[in-house]
PDB file with SEQRES, HELIX, SHEET and CRYST1 records, atoms N, CA, C and O in Angstrom:
SEQRES   1 A   84  MET SER TYR THR PRO GLU LEU VAL ALA GLU LEU GLU ILE          
SEQRES   2 A   84  LEU ALA LEU PHE ASN LEU GLY ASN SER GLN GLU GLY LEU          
SEQRES   3 A   84  LYS VAL HIS GLN THR ALA ALA PRO SER ALA ILE ALA ALA          
SEQRES   4 A   84  ALA LYS ARG LEU PHE ASP LYS GLU LEU ILE ASP GLN PRO          
SEQRES   5 A   84  ASP GLY GLY TYR LEU THR SER LEU GLY ARG ASP ALA ALA          
SEQRES   6 A   84  GLU GLN ALA GLN THR LEU LEU THR ILE LEU THR THR ALA          
SEQRES   7 A   84  ASN THR LYS GLU THR ALA                                      
HELIX    1 AA1 PRO A    5  LEU A   16  1                                  12    
HELIX    2 AA2 PRO A   34  ASP A   45  1                                  12    
HELIX    3 AA3 SER A   59  THR A   83  1                                  25    
SHEET    1 AA1 2 ILE A  49  GLN A  51  0                                        
SHEET    2 AA1 2 GLY A  54  LEU A  57 -1                                        
CRYST1    1.000    1.000    1.000  90.00  90.00  90.00 P 1           1          
ATOM      1  N   MET A   1       4.626  -2.866  19.228  1.00  0.00           N  
ATOM      2  CA  MET A   1       5.037  -2.454  17.894  1.00  0.00           C  
ATOM      3  C   MET A   1       4.329  -1.145  17.557  1.00  0.00           C  
ATOM      4  O   MET A   1       3.134  -0.980  17.798  1.00  0.00           O  
ATOM      5  N   SER A   2       5.097  -0.232  16.999  1.00  0.00           N  
ATOM      6  CA  SER A   2       4.507   1.048  16.617  1.00  0.00           C  
ATOM      7  C   SER A   2       4.625   1.237  15.109  1.00  0.00           C  
ATOM      8  O   SER A   2       5.395   0.548  14.440  1.00  0.00           O  
ATOM      9  N   TYR A   3       3.854   2.176  14.591  1.00  0.00           N  
ATOM     10  CA  TYR A   3       3.890   2.492  13.169  1.00  0.00           C  
ATOM     11  C   TYR A   3       5.059   3.425  12.901  1.00  0.00           C  
ATOM     12  O   TYR A   3       5.054   4.585  13.313  1.00  0.00           O  
ATOM     13  N   THR A   4       6.045   2.909  12.215  1.00  0.00           N  
ATOM     14  CA  THR A   4       7.198   3.717  11.835  1.00  0.00           C  
ATOM     15  C   THR A   4       6.876   4.445  10.534  1.00  0.00           C  
ATOM     16  O   THR A   4       5.940   4.061   9.832  1.00  0.00           O  
ATOM     17  N   PRO A   5       7.625   5.475  10.203  1.00  0.00           N  
ATOM     18  CA  PRO A   5       7.412   6.143   8.910  1.00  0.00           C  
ATOM     19  C   PRO A   5       7.555   5.174   7.732  1.00  0.00           C  
ATOM     20  O   PRO A   5       6.867   5.319   6.721  1.00  0.00           O  
ATOM     21  N   GLU A   6       8.439   4.196   7.861  1.00  0.00           N  
ATOM     22  CA  GLU A   6       8.625   3.211   6.793  1.00  0.00           C  
ATOM     23  C   GLU A   6       7.385   2.347   6.608  1.00  0.00           C  
ATOM     24  O   GLU A   6       6.966   2.095   5.479  1.00  0.00           O  
ATOM     25  N   LEU A   7       6.797   1.893   7.712  1.00  0.00           N  
ATOM     26  CA  LEU A   7       5.572   1.092   7.623  1.00  0.00           C  
ATOM     27  C   LEU A   7       4.417   1.906   7.061  1.00  0.00           C  
ATOM     28  O   LEU A   7       3.628   1.396   6.266  1.00  0.00           O  
ATOM     29  N   VAL A   8       4.311   3.151   7.463  1.00  0.00           N  
ATOM     30  CA  VAL A   8       3.255   4.019   6.945  1.00  0.00           C  
ATOM     31  C   VAL A   8       3.423   4.198   5.438  1.00  0.00           C  
ATOM     32  O   VAL A   8       2.436   4.176   4.703  1.00  0.00           O  
ATOM     33  N   ALA A   9       4.647   4.375   4.971  1.00  0.00           N  
ATOM     34  CA  ALA A   9       4.898   4.510   3.529  1.00  0.00           C  
ATOM     35  C   ALA A   9       4.489   3.240   2.785  1.00  0.00           C  
ATOM     36  O   ALA A   9       3.934   3.317   1.688  1.00  0.00           O  
ATOM     37  N   GLU A  10       4.754   2.084   3.366  1.00  0.00           N  
ATOM     38  CA  GLU A  10       4.353   0.821   2.743  1.00  0.00           C  
ATOM     39  C   GLU A  10       2.829   0.699   2.699  1.00  0.00           C  
ATOM     40  O   GLU A  10       2.269   0.261   1.694  1.00  0.00           O  
ATOM     41  N   LEU A  11       2.167   1.081   3.773  1.00  0.00           N  
ATOM     42  CA  LEU A  11       0.699   1.055   3.804  1.00  0.00           C  
ATOM     43  C   LEU A  11       0.125   2.000   2.753  1.00  0.00           C  
ATOM     44  O   LEU A  11      -0.878   1.689   2.112  1.00  0.00           O  
ATOM     45  N   GLU A  12       0.759   3.144   2.584  1.00  0.00           N  
ATOM     46  CA  GLU A  12       0.287   4.102   1.567  1.00  0.00           C  
ATOM     47  C   GLU A  12       0.400   3.516   0.168  1.00  0.00           C  
ATOM     48  O   GLU A  12      -0.485   3.730  -0.661  1.00  0.00           O  
ATOM     49  N   ILE A  13       1.468   2.786  -0.108  1.00  0.00           N  
ATOM     50  CA  ILE A  13       1.603   2.131  -1.419  1.00  0.00           C  
ATOM     51  C   ILE A  13       0.520   1.069  -1.577  1.00  0.00           C  
ATOM     52  O   ILE A  13      -0.125   1.000  -2.623  1.00  0.00           O  
ATOM     53  N   LEU A  14       0.312   0.249  -0.565  1.00  0.00           N  
ATOM     54  CA  LEU A  14      -0.714  -0.795  -0.638  1.00  0.00           C  
ATOM     55  C   LEU A  14      -2.098  -0.199  -0.842  1.00  0.00           C  
ATOM     56  O   LEU A  14      -2.944  -0.805  -1.501  1.00  0.00           O  
ATOM     57  N   ALA A  15      -2.335   0.972  -0.287  1.00  0.00           N  
ATOM     58  CA  ALA A  15      -3.644   1.622  -0.419  1.00  0.00           C  
ATOM     59  C   ALA A  15      -3.891   2.126  -1.835  1.00  0.00           C  
ATOM     60  O   ALA A  15      -5.037   2.395  -2.195  1.00  0.00           O  
ATOM     61  N   LEU A  16      -2.854   2.258  -2.642  1.00  0.00           N  
ATOM     62  CA  LEU A  16      -3.007   2.756  -4.010  1.00  0.00           C  
ATOM     63  C   LEU A  16      -3.495   1.693  -4.993  1.00  0.00           C  
ATOM     64  O   LEU A  16      -4.003   2.032  -6.062  1.00  0.00           O  
ATOM     65  N   PHE A  17      -3.351   0.429  -4.651  1.00  0.00           N  
ATOM     66  CA  PHE A  17      -3.744  -0.637  -5.567  1.00  0.00           C  
ATOM     67  C   PHE A  17      -5.260  -0.704  -5.711  1.00  0.00           C  
ATOM     68  O   PHE A  17      -5.999  -0.588  -4.734  1.00  0.00           O  
ATOM     69  N   ASN A  18      -5.706  -0.894  -6.949  1.00  0.00           N  
ATOM     70  CA  ASN A  18      -7.124  -1.069  -7.257  1.00  0.00           C  
ATOM     71  C   ASN A  18      -7.471  -2.537  -7.062  1.00  0.00           C  
ATOM     72  O   ASN A  18      -7.124  -3.370  -7.899  1.00  0.00           O  
ATOM     73  N   LEU A  19      -8.146  -2.863  -5.978  1.00  0.00           N  
ATOM     74  CA  LEU A  19      -8.477  -4.251  -5.680  1.00  0.00           C  
ATOM     75  C   LEU A  19      -9.615  -4.775  -6.544  1.00  0.00           C  
ATOM     76  O   LEU A  19      -9.872  -5.979  -6.573  1.00  0.00           O  
ATOM     77  N   GLY A  20     -10.291  -3.887  -7.240  1.00  0.00           N  
ATOM     78  CA  GLY A  20     -11.377  -4.294  -8.121  1.00  0.00           C  
ATOM     79  C   GLY A  20     -10.901  -4.803  -9.467  1.00  0.00           C  
ATOM     80  O   GLY A  20     -11.700  -5.323 -10.246  1.00  0.00           O  
ATOM     81  N   ASN A  21      -9.604  -4.666  -9.761  1.00  0.00           N  
ATOM     82  CA  ASN A  21      -9.075  -5.082 -11.052  1.00  0.00           C  
ATOM     83  C   ASN A  21      -7.680  -5.666 -10.851  1.00  0.00           C  
ATOM     84  O   ASN A  21      -6.711  -4.926 -10.684  1.00  0.00           O  
ATOM     85  N   SER A  22      -7.579  -6.987 -10.868  1.00  0.00           N  
ATOM     86  CA  SER A  22      -6.288  -7.643 -10.635  1.00  0.00           C  
ATOM     87  C   SER A  22      -5.327  -7.462 -11.806  1.00  0.00           C  
ATOM     88  O   SER A  22      -4.140  -7.763 -11.680  1.00  0.00           O  
ATOM     89  N   GLN A  23      -5.825  -6.973 -12.946  1.00  0.00           N  
ATOM     90  CA  GLN A  23      -4.976  -6.730 -14.114  1.00  0.00           C  
ATOM     91  C   GLN A  23      -4.345  -5.341 -14.090  1.00  0.00           C  
ATOM     92  O   GLN A  23      -3.563  -4.991 -14.974  1.00  0.00           O  
ATOM     93  N   GLU A  24      -4.690  -4.558 -13.077  1.00  0.00           N  
ATOM     94  CA  GLU A  24      -4.164  -3.202 -12.954  1.00  0.00           C  
ATOM     95  C   GLU A  24      -3.055  -3.181 -11.916  1.00  0.00           C  
ATOM     96  O   GLU A  24      -3.284  -3.465 -10.740  1.00  0.00           O  
ATOM     97  N   GLY A  25      -1.859  -2.845 -12.358  1.00  0.00           N  
ATOM     98  CA  GLY A  25      -0.728  -2.778 -11.455  1.00  0.00           C  
ATOM     99  C   GLY A  25      -0.447  -1.351 -11.032  1.00  0.00           C  
ATOM    100  O   GLY A  25      -1.289  -0.463 -11.157  1.00  0.00           O  
ATOM    101  N   LEU A  26       0.744  -1.160 -10.535  1.00  0.00           N  
ATOM    102  CA  LEU A  26       1.158   0.142 -10.028  1.00  0.00           C  
ATOM    103  C   LEU A  26       2.610   0.361 -10.420  1.00  0.00           C  
ATOM    104  O   LEU A  26       3.412  -0.571 -10.364  1.00  0.00           O  
ATOM    105  N   LYS A  27       2.952   1.564 -10.810  1.00  0.00           N  
ATOM    106  CA  LYS A  27       4.327   1.903 -11.166  1.00  0.00           C  
ATOM    107  C   LYS A  27       4.783   3.061 -10.293  1.00  0.00           C  
ATOM    108  O   LYS A  27       4.181   4.134 -10.310  1.00  0.00           O  
ATOM    109  N   VAL A  28       5.842   2.842  -9.534  1.00  0.00           N  
ATOM    110  CA  VAL A  28       6.439   3.896  -8.730  1.00  0.00           C  
ATOM    111  C   VAL A  28       7.627   4.420  -9.542  1.00  0.00           C  
ATOM    112  O   VAL A  28       8.662   3.760  -9.638  1.00  0.00           O  
ATOM    113  N   HIS A  29       7.473   5.585 -10.113  1.00  0.00           N  
ATOM    114  CA  HIS A  29       8.497   6.164 -10.984  1.00  0.00           C  
ATOM    115  C   HIS A  29       9.694   6.651 -10.177  1.00  0.00           C  
ATOM    116  O   HIS A  29       9.587   6.923  -8.981  1.00  0.00           O  
ATOM    117  N   GLN A  30      10.818   6.754 -10.843  1.00  0.00           N  
ATOM    118  CA  GLN A  30      12.043   7.225 -10.191  1.00  0.00           C  
ATOM    119  C   GLN A  30      11.949   8.687  -9.763  1.00  0.00           C  
ATOM    120  O   GLN A  30      12.783   9.162  -8.992  1.00  0.00           O  
ATOM    121  N   THR A  31      10.933   9.403 -10.261  1.00  0.00           N  
ATOM    122  CA  THR A  31      10.721  10.794  -9.851  1.00  0.00           C  
ATOM    123  C   THR A  31       9.801  10.898  -8.636  1.00  0.00           C  
ATOM    124  O   THR A  31       9.536  11.995  -8.145  1.00  0.00           O  
ATOM    125  N   ALA A  32       9.315   9.750  -8.151  1.00  0.00           N  
ATOM    126  CA  ALA A  32       8.451   9.732  -6.956  1.00  0.00           C  
ATOM    127  C   ALA A  32       9.284  10.096  -5.727  1.00  0.00           C  
ATOM    128  O   ALA A  32      10.513  10.143  -5.777  1.00  0.00           O  
ATOM    129  N   ALA A  33       8.594  10.347  -4.650  1.00  0.00           N  
ATOM    130  CA  ALA A  33       9.282  10.648  -3.384  1.00  0.00           C  
ATOM    131  C   ALA A  33      10.205   9.478  -3.017  1.00  0.00           C  
ATOM    132  O   ALA A  33       9.836   8.318  -3.196  1.00  0.00           O  
ATOM    133  N   PRO A  34      11.382   9.777  -2.515  1.00  0.00           N  
ATOM    134  CA  PRO A  34      12.300   8.702  -2.122  1.00  0.00           C  
ATOM    135  C   PRO A  34      11.668   7.705  -1.147  1.00  0.00           C  
ATOM    136  O   PRO A  34      11.972   6.513  -1.196  1.00  0.00           O  
ATOM    137  N   SER A  35      10.799   8.184  -0.271  1.00  0.00           N  
ATOM    138  CA  SER A  35      10.149   7.276   0.682  1.00  0.00           C  
ATOM    139  C   SER A  35       9.232   6.282  -0.032  1.00  0.00           C  
ATOM    140  O   SER A  35       9.127   5.129   0.388  1.00  0.00           O  
ATOM    141  N   ALA A  36       8.562   6.716  -1.112  1.00  0.00           N  
ATOM    142  CA  ALA A  36       7.691   5.823  -1.883  1.00  0.00           C  
ATOM    143  C   ALA A  36       8.521   4.800  -2.657  1.00  0.00           C  
ATOM    144  O   ALA A  36       8.151   3.628  -2.731  1.00  0.00           O  
ATOM    145  N   ILE A  37       9.633   5.237  -3.229  1.00  0.00           N  
ATOM    146  CA  ILE A  37      10.513   4.328  -3.958  1.00  0.00           C  
ATOM    147  C   ILE A  37      11.047   3.248  -3.020  1.00  0.00           C  
ATOM    148  O   ILE A  37      11.049   2.063  -3.354  1.00  0.00           O  
ATOM    149  N   ALA A  38      11.496   3.675  -1.848  1.00  0.00           N  
ATOM    150  CA  ALA A  38      12.035   2.731  -0.865  1.00  0.00           C  
ATOM    151  C   ALA A  38      10.942   1.796  -0.348  1.00  0.00           C  
ATOM    152  O   ALA A  38      11.195   0.613  -0.120  1.00  0.00           O  
ATOM    153  N   ALA A  39       9.734   2.320  -0.164  1.00  0.00           N  
ATOM    154  CA  ALA A  39       8.627   1.493   0.318  1.00  0.00           C  
ATOM    155  C   ALA A  39       8.285   0.409  -0.693  1.00  0.00           C  
ATOM    156  O   ALA A  39       8.050  -0.740  -0.316  1.00  0.00           O  
ATOM    157  N   ALA A  40       8.256   0.762  -1.971  1.00  0.00           N  
ATOM    158  CA  ALA A  40       7.974  -0.237  -3.006  1.00  0.00           C  
ATOM    159  C   ALA A  40       9.040  -1.328  -3.000  1.00  0.00           C  
ATOM    160  O   ALA A  40       8.722  -2.509  -3.134  1.00  0.00           O  
ATOM    161  N   LYS A  41      10.288  -0.942  -2.847  1.00  0.00           N  
ATOM    162  CA  LYS A  41      11.374  -1.930  -2.808  1.00  0.00           C  
ATOM    163  C   LYS A  41      11.214  -2.856  -1.612  1.00  0.00           C  
ATOM    164  O   LYS A  41      11.431  -4.062  -1.731  1.00  0.00           O  
ATOM    165  N   ARG A  42      10.838  -2.310  -0.464  1.00  0.00           N  
ATOM    166  CA  ARG A  42      10.631  -3.159   0.726  1.00  0.00           C  
ATOM    167  C   ARG A  42       9.458  -4.114   0.521  1.00  0.00           C  
ATOM    168  O   ARG A  42       9.521  -5.274   0.927  1.00  0.00           O  
ATOM    169  N   LEU A  43       8.381  -3.624  -0.112  1.00  0.00           N  
ATOM    170  CA  LEU A  43       7.237  -4.497  -0.387  1.00  0.00           C  
ATOM    171  C   LEU A  43       7.633  -5.621  -1.333  1.00  0.00           C  
ATOM    172  O   LEU A  43       7.164  -6.749  -1.186  1.00  0.00           O  
ATOM    173  N   PHE A  44       8.489  -5.324  -2.298  1.00  0.00           N  
ATOM    174  CA  PHE A  44       9.002  -6.356  -3.200  1.00  0.00           C  
ATOM    175  C   PHE A  44       9.851  -7.355  -2.411  1.00  0.00           C  
ATOM    176  O   PHE A  44       9.705  -8.564  -2.589  1.00  0.00           O  
ATOM    177  N   ASP A  45      10.724  -6.868  -1.554  1.00  0.00           N  
ATOM    178  CA  ASP A  45      11.573  -7.746  -0.743  1.00  0.00           C  
ATOM    179  C   ASP A  45      10.742  -8.651   0.170  1.00  0.00           C  
ATOM    180  O   ASP A  45      11.149  -9.770   0.480  1.00  0.00           O  
ATOM    181  N   LYS A  46       9.586  -8.164   0.595  1.00  0.00           N  
ATOM    182  CA  LYS A  46       8.675  -8.942   1.452  1.00  0.00           C  
ATOM    183  C   LYS A  46       7.743  -9.841   0.635  1.00  0.00           C  
ATOM    184  O   LYS A  46       6.891 -10.541   1.182  1.00  0.00           O  
ATOM    185  N   GLU A  47       7.928  -9.802  -0.694  1.00  0.00           N  
ATOM    186  CA  GLU A  47       7.150 -10.605  -1.639  1.00  0.00           C  
ATOM    187  C   GLU A  47       5.663 -10.245  -1.638  1.00  0.00           C  
ATOM    188  O   GLU A  47       4.806 -11.115  -1.790  1.00  0.00           O  
ATOM    189  N   LEU A  48       5.367  -8.960  -1.465  1.00  0.00           N  
ATOM    190  CA  LEU A  48       3.985  -8.483  -1.528  1.00  0.00           C  
ATOM    191  C   LEU A  48       3.644  -7.933  -2.912  1.00  0.00           C  
ATOM    192  O   LEU A  48       2.477  -7.893  -3.300  1.00  0.00           O  
ATOM    193  N   ILE A  49       4.671  -7.509  -3.653  1.00  0.00           N  
ATOM    194  CA  ILE A  49       4.500  -7.069  -5.036  1.00  0.00           C  
ATOM    195  C   ILE A  49       5.560  -7.776  -5.883  1.00  0.00           C  
ATOM    196  O   ILE A  49       6.572  -8.249  -5.365  1.00  0.00           O  
ATOM    197  N   ASP A  50       5.307  -7.840  -7.199  1.00  0.00           N  
ATOM    198  CA  ASP A  50       6.189  -8.662  -8.033  1.00  0.00           C  
ATOM    199  C   ASP A  50       7.316  -7.906  -8.732  1.00  0.00           C  
ATOM    200  O   ASP A  50       8.098  -8.517  -9.461  1.00  0.00           O  
ATOM    201  N   GLN A  51       7.417  -6.601  -8.528  1.00  0.00           N  
ATOM    202  CA  GLN A  51       8.502  -5.811  -9.107  1.00  0.00           C  
ATOM    203  C   GLN A  51       8.992  -4.815  -8.059  1.00  0.00           C  
ATOM    204  O   GLN A  51       8.203  -4.343  -7.242  1.00  0.00           O  
ATOM    205  N   PRO A  52      10.283  -4.492  -8.073  1.00  0.00           N  
ATOM    206  CA  PRO A  52      10.792  -3.549  -7.068  1.00  0.00           C  
ATOM    207  C   PRO A  52      10.244  -2.136  -7.211  1.00  0.00           C  
ATOM    208  O   PRO A  52      10.354  -1.335  -6.282  1.00  0.00           O  
ATOM    209  N   ASP A  53       9.654  -1.817  -8.363  1.00  0.00           N  
ATOM    210  CA  ASP A  53       9.071  -0.488  -8.565  1.00  0.00           C  
ATOM    211  C   ASP A  53       7.550  -0.554  -8.693  1.00  0.00           C  
ATOM    212  O   ASP A  53       6.932   0.326  -9.293  1.00  0.00           O  
ATOM    213  N   GLY A  54       6.962  -1.583  -8.133  1.00  0.00           N  
ATOM    214  CA  GLY A  54       5.504  -1.709  -8.157  1.00  0.00           C  
ATOM    215  C   GLY A  54       5.069  -3.011  -8.772  1.00  0.00           C  
ATOM    216  O   GLY A  54       5.226  -4.074  -8.172  1.00  0.00           O  
ATOM    217  N   GLY A  55       4.519  -2.932  -9.974  1.00  0.00           N  
ATOM    218  CA  GLY A  55       4.042  -4.146 -10.626  1.00  0.00           C  
ATOM    219  C   GLY A  55       2.674  -4.541 -10.102  1.00  0.00           C  
ATOM    220  O   GLY A  55       1.790  -3.708  -9.899  1.00  0.00           O  
ATOM    221  N   TYR A  56       2.532  -5.843  -9.889  1.00  0.00           N  
ATOM    222  CA  TYR A  56       1.254  -6.391  -9.440  1.00  0.00           C  
ATOM    223  C   TYR A  56       1.389  -6.960  -8.041  1.00  0.00           C  
ATOM    224  O   TYR A  56       2.481  -7.313  -7.595  1.00  0.00           O  
ATOM    225  N   LEU A  57       0.256  -7.042  -7.361  1.00  0.00           N  
ATOM    226  CA  LEU A  57       0.230  -7.655  -6.037  1.00  0.00           C  
ATOM    227  C   LEU A  57       0.404  -9.162  -6.160  1.00  0.00           C  
ATOM    228  O   LEU A  57      -0.145  -9.785  -7.069  1.00  0.00           O  
ATOM    229  N   THR A  58       1.161  -9.739  -5.254  1.00  0.00           N  
ATOM    230  CA  THR A  58       1.208 -11.183  -5.128  1.00  0.00           C  
ATOM    231  C   THR A  58      -0.043 -11.597  -4.341  1.00  0.00           C  
ATOM    232  O   THR A  58      -0.820 -10.744  -3.913  1.00  0.00           O  
ATOM    233  N   SER A  59      -0.228 -12.882  -4.158  1.00  0.00           N  
ATOM    234  CA  SER A  59      -1.371 -13.352  -3.375  1.00  0.00           C  
ATOM    235  C   SER A  59      -1.312 -12.789  -1.951  1.00  0.00           C  
ATOM    236  O   SER A  59      -2.313 -12.303  -1.426  1.00  0.00           O  
ATOM    237  N   LEU A  60      -0.151 -12.861  -1.345  1.00  0.00           N  
ATOM    238  CA  LEU A  60       0.030 -12.309   0.001  1.00  0.00           C  
ATOM    239  C   LEU A  60      -0.137 -10.796  -0.018  1.00  0.00           C  
ATOM    240  O   LEU A  60      -0.704 -10.216   0.908  1.00  0.00           O  
ATOM    241  N   GLY A  61       0.355 -10.162  -1.068  1.00  0.00           N  
ATOM    242  CA  GLY A  61       0.219  -8.717  -1.209  1.00  0.00           C  
ATOM    243  C   GLY A  61      -1.226  -8.285  -1.322  1.00  0.00           C  
ATOM    244  O   GLY A  61      -1.620  -7.259  -0.767  1.00  0.00           O  
ATOM    245  N   ARG A  62      -2.024  -9.069  -2.045  1.00  0.00           N  
ATOM    246  CA  ARG A  62      -3.445  -8.751  -2.158  1.00  0.00           C  
ATOM    247  C   ARG A  62      -4.111  -8.818  -0.789  1.00  0.00           C  
ATOM    248  O   ARG A  62      -4.911  -7.949  -0.443  1.00  0.00           O  
ATOM    249  N   ASP A  63      -3.785  -9.844  -0.012  1.00  0.00           N  
ATOM    250  CA  ASP A  63      -4.324  -9.932   1.352  1.00  0.00           C  
ATOM    251  C   ASP A  63      -3.926  -8.710   2.178  1.00  0.00           C  
ATOM    252  O   ASP A  63      -4.749  -8.140   2.893  1.00  0.00           O  
ATOM    253  N   ALA A  64      -2.659  -8.315   2.072  1.00  0.00           N  
ATOM    254  CA  ALA A  64      -2.175  -7.161   2.832  1.00  0.00           C  
ATOM    255  C   ALA A  64      -2.857  -5.881   2.369  1.00  0.00           C  
ATOM    256  O   ALA A  64      -3.236  -5.049   3.193  1.00  0.00           O  
ATOM    257  N   ALA A  65      -3.017  -5.713   1.052  1.00  0.00           N  
ATOM    258  CA  ALA A  65      -3.664  -4.510   0.523  1.00  0.00           C  
ATOM    259  C   ALA A  65      -5.127  -4.452   0.956  1.00  0.00           C  
ATOM    260  O   ALA A  65      -5.630  -3.380   1.291  1.00  0.00           O  
ATOM    261  N   GLU A  66      -5.808  -5.590   0.954  1.00  0.00           N  
ATOM    262  CA  GLU A  66      -7.205  -5.621   1.411  1.00  0.00           C  
ATOM    263  C   GLU A  66      -7.301  -5.173   2.860  1.00  0.00           C  
ATOM    264  O   GLU A  66      -8.165  -4.373   3.217  1.00  0.00           O  
ATOM    265  N   GLN A  67      -6.406  -5.694   3.691  1.00  0.00           N  
ATOM    266  CA  GLN A  67      -6.419  -5.328   5.112  1.00  0.00           C  
ATOM    267  C   GLN A  67      -6.078  -3.851   5.302  1.00  0.00           C  
ATOM    268  O   GLN A  67      -6.716  -3.159   6.095  1.00  0.00           O  
ATOM    269  N   ALA A  68      -5.077  -3.374   4.577  1.00  0.00           N  
ATOM    270  CA  ALA A  68      -4.669  -1.971   4.693  1.00  0.00           C  
ATOM    271  C   ALA A  68      -5.802  -1.047   4.259  1.00  0.00           C  
ATOM    272  O   ALA A  68      -6.077  -0.044   4.918  1.00  0.00           O  
ATOM    273  N   GLN A  69      -6.454  -1.381   3.157  1.00  0.00           N  
ATOM    274  CA  GLN A  69      -7.532  -0.534   2.651  1.00  0.00           C  
ATOM    275  C   GLN A  69      -8.758  -0.601   3.553  1.00  0.00           C  
ATOM    276  O   GLN A  69      -9.450   0.402   3.732  1.00  0.00           O  
ATOM    277  N   THR A  70      -9.032  -1.763   4.119  1.00  0.00           N  
ATOM    278  CA  THR A  70     -10.144  -1.887   5.061  1.00  0.00           C  
ATOM    279  C   THR A  70      -9.882  -1.039   6.305  1.00  0.00           C  
ATOM    280  O   THR A  70     -10.768  -0.322   6.769  1.00  0.00           O  
ATOM    281  N   LEU A  71      -8.675  -1.121   6.837  1.00  0.00           N  
ATOM    282  CA  LEU A  71      -8.320  -0.325   8.012  1.00  0.00           C  
ATOM    283  C   LEU A  71      -8.426   1.165   7.714  1.00  0.00           C  
ATOM    284  O   LEU A  71      -8.938   1.928   8.533  1.00  0.00           O  
ATOM    285  N   LEU A  72      -7.949   1.580   6.558  1.00  0.00           N  
ATOM    286  CA  LEU A  72      -8.036   2.986   6.173  1.00  0.00           C  
ATOM    287  C   LEU A  72      -9.490   3.436   6.088  1.00  0.00           C  
ATOM    288  O   LEU A  72      -9.831   4.531   6.536  1.00  0.00           O  
ATOM    289  N   THR A  73     -10.342   2.598   5.518  1.00  0.00           N  
ATOM    290  CA  THR A  73     -11.775   2.917   5.421  1.00  0.00           C  
ATOM    291  C   THR A  73     -12.396   3.038   6.807  1.00  0.00           C  
ATOM    292  O   THR A  73     -13.148   3.976   7.071  1.00  0.00           O  
ATOM    293  N   ILE A  74     -12.089   2.099   7.686  1.00  0.00           N  
ATOM    294  CA  ILE A  74     -12.643   2.130   9.049  1.00  0.00           C  
ATOM    295  C   ILE A  74     -12.200   3.395   9.777  1.00  0.00           C  
ATOM    296  O   ILE A  74     -13.019   4.082  10.386  1.00  0.00           O  
ATOM    297  N   LEU A  75     -10.920   3.700   9.715  1.00  0.00           N  
ATOM    298  CA  LEU A  75     -10.411   4.867  10.432  1.00  0.00           C  
ATOM    299  C   LEU A  75     -10.927   6.172   9.833  1.00  0.00           C  
ATOM    300  O   LEU A  75     -11.193   7.127  10.562  1.00  0.00           O  
ATOM    301  N   THR A  76     -11.069   6.217   8.527  1.00  0.00           N  
ATOM    302  CA  THR A  76     -11.591   7.413   7.870  1.00  0.00           C  
ATOM    303  C   THR A  76     -13.063   7.611   8.203  1.00  0.00           C  
ATOM    304  O   THR A  76     -13.503   8.731   8.467  1.00  0.00           O  
ATOM    305  N   THR A  77     -13.819   6.522   8.190  1.00  0.00           N  
ATOM    306  CA  THR A  77     -15.243   6.591   8.515  1.00  0.00           C  
ATOM    307  C   THR A  77     -15.437   6.987   9.976  1.00  0.00           C  
ATOM    308  O   THR A  77     -16.306   7.799  10.291  1.00  0.00           O  
ATOM    309  N   ALA A  78     -14.634   6.419  10.861  1.00  0.00           N  
ATOM    310  CA  ALA A  78     -14.742   6.767  12.268  1.00  0.00           C  
ATOM    311  C   ALA A  78     -14.440   8.244  12.481  1.00  0.00           C  
ATOM    312  O   ALA A  78     -15.092   8.893  13.298  1.00  0.00           O  
ATOM    313  N   ASN A  79     -13.470   8.780  11.765  1.00  0.00           N  
ATOM    314  CA  ASN A  79     -13.098  10.182  11.873  1.00  0.00           C  
ATOM    315  C   ASN A  79     -14.228  11.072  11.363  1.00  0.00           C  
ATOM    316  O   ASN A  79     -14.491  12.125  11.943  1.00  0.00           O  
ATOM    317  N   THR A  80     -14.895  10.667  10.294  1.00  0.00           N  
ATOM    318  CA  THR A  80     -15.996  11.430   9.735  1.00  0.00           C  
ATOM    319  C   THR A  80     -17.173  11.479  10.715  1.00  0.00           C  
ATOM    320  O   THR A  80     -17.811  12.521  10.863  1.00  0.00           O  
ATOM    321  N   LYS A  81     -17.460  10.372  11.376  1.00  0.00           N  
ATOM    322  CA  LYS A  81     -18.584  10.325  12.320  1.00  0.00           C  
ATOM    323  C   LYS A  81     -18.320  11.222  13.533  1.00  0.00           C  
ATOM    324  O   LYS A  81     -19.245  11.830  14.072  1.00  0.00           O  
ATOM    325  N   GLU A  82     -17.058  11.302  13.956  1.00  0.00           N  
ATOM    326  CA  GLU A  82     -16.729  12.128  15.117  1.00  0.00           C  
ATOM    327  C   GLU A  82     -16.926  13.605  14.845  1.00  0.00           C  
ATOM    328  O   GLU A  82     -17.294  14.354  15.750  1.00  0.00           O  
ATOM    329  N   THR A  83     -16.691  14.041  13.616  1.00  0.00           N  
ATOM    330  CA  THR A  83     -16.796  15.453  13.303  1.00  0.00           C  
ATOM    331  C   THR A  83     -18.211  15.859  12.921  1.00  0.00           C  
ATOM    332  O   THR A  83     -18.497  17.047  12.775  1.00  0.00           O  
ATOM    333  N   ALA A  84     -19.103  14.876  12.757  1.00  0.00           N  
ATOM    334  CA  ALA A  84     -20.481  15.187  12.357  1.00  0.00           C  
ATOM    335  C   ALA A  84     -21.319  15.632  13.531  1.00  0.00           C  
ATOM    336  O   ALA A  84     -22.501  15.931  13.367  1.00  0.00           O  
TER     337      ALA A  84                                                      
END                                                                             
């Protein structure tokens, strides 16, 4: 399995959620990039968020966002160490 542009767009949306505050949702406006709008809709279809334009993370969505954000942190930190 490889990372498609669609999966990357979904990961980017998941990375935007504030995991420190479950009362804080996300709104993907109709003026956003078409790829972001489509990614939010796919995340809703996968039952990771509760609205097709963002909203709040579901329980499964929170797990996915935690994993996505952890992976992003690991890869970013690894990249920083290589350039030091």
